[in-house]
C-alpha positions as CSV (number, residue, x, y, z in Angstrom):
1,X,-39.0,72.3,-64.5
2,X,-37.1,71.8,-60.9
3,X,-34.1,73.7,-59.7
4,X,-31.8,70.6,-61.0
5,X,-33.7,70.6,-65.1
6,X,-33.9,74.7,-65.0
7,X,-31.3,76.4,-67.1
8,X,-32.0,79.9,-66.1
9,X,-29.7,81.3,-63.4
10,X,-31.2,82.5,-59.3
11,X,-32.5,85.4,-59.4
12,X,-30.3,87.7,-57.0
13,X,-29.0,91.6,-56.9
14,X,-24.9,89.7,-56.3
15,X,-22.7,91.6,-58.5
16,X,-19.7,90.0,-57.1
17,X,-18.3,92.9,-55.2
18,X,-18.5,91.5,-51.8
19,X,-18.0,93.5,-49.2
20,X,-19.7,95.7,-46.3
21,X,-19.7,99.6,-45.7
22,X,-19.8,101.8,-43.1
23,X,-23.7,101.8,-43.1
24,X,-23.7,98.0,-42.9
25,X,-24.6,97.3,-47.1
26,X,-23.0,95.6,-49.2
27,X,-21.4,98.1,-51.7
28,X,-21.9,95.3,-54.6
29,X,-25.4,94.6,-54.5
30,X,-27.2,96.7,-51.4
31,X,-28.0,94.2,-48.9
32,X,-27.2,94.1,-45.3
33,X,-25.7,90.6,-44.2
34,X,-29.6,89.7,-42.9
35,X,-31.1,90.1,-46.3
36,X,-27.7,88.4,-48.0
37,X,-28.4,84.8,-45.6
38,X,-32.2,85.0,-46.7
39,X,-31.7,85.1,-49.8
40,X,-31.8,81.7,-50.9
41,X,-35.3,80.7,-48.7
42,X,-37.3,83.7,-49.9
43,X,-39.2,82.9,-53.3
44,X,-38.6,84.5,-56.4
45,X,-41.6,86.5,-56.2
46,X,-40.0,88.3,-53.3
47,X,-36.8,88.1,-54.6
48,X,-38.3,89.8,-57.6
49,X,-40.4,92.8,-55.6
50,X,-37.0,93.1,-53.3
51,X,-35.2,94.3,-56.7
52,X,-37.7,96.3,-58.2
53,X,-38.9,97.9,-54.6
54,X,-36.1,98.4,-52.0
55,X,-32.4,98.6,-53.6
56,X,-33.1,100.9,-55.9
57,X,-34.4,102.9,-53.3
58,X,-30.6,102.1,-51.8
59,X,-29.1,103.0,-54.9
60,X,-30.6,106.1,-55.1
61,X,-29.9,107.7,-51.5
62,X,-26.3,106.6,-52.4
């Protein structure tokens, strides 16, 4: 399958609350602006690792 025929949604932590906090992280997904900008060029494996290993640590330190 390709992007045009694959019915699965793109892998993203975005929840539609797109505002940056004072530390430079999005309050919805906890990504930086640089990470948000690079997201579309990352492979699914990179996105999956990021969502499993990096973002949970940011949520735990709030």
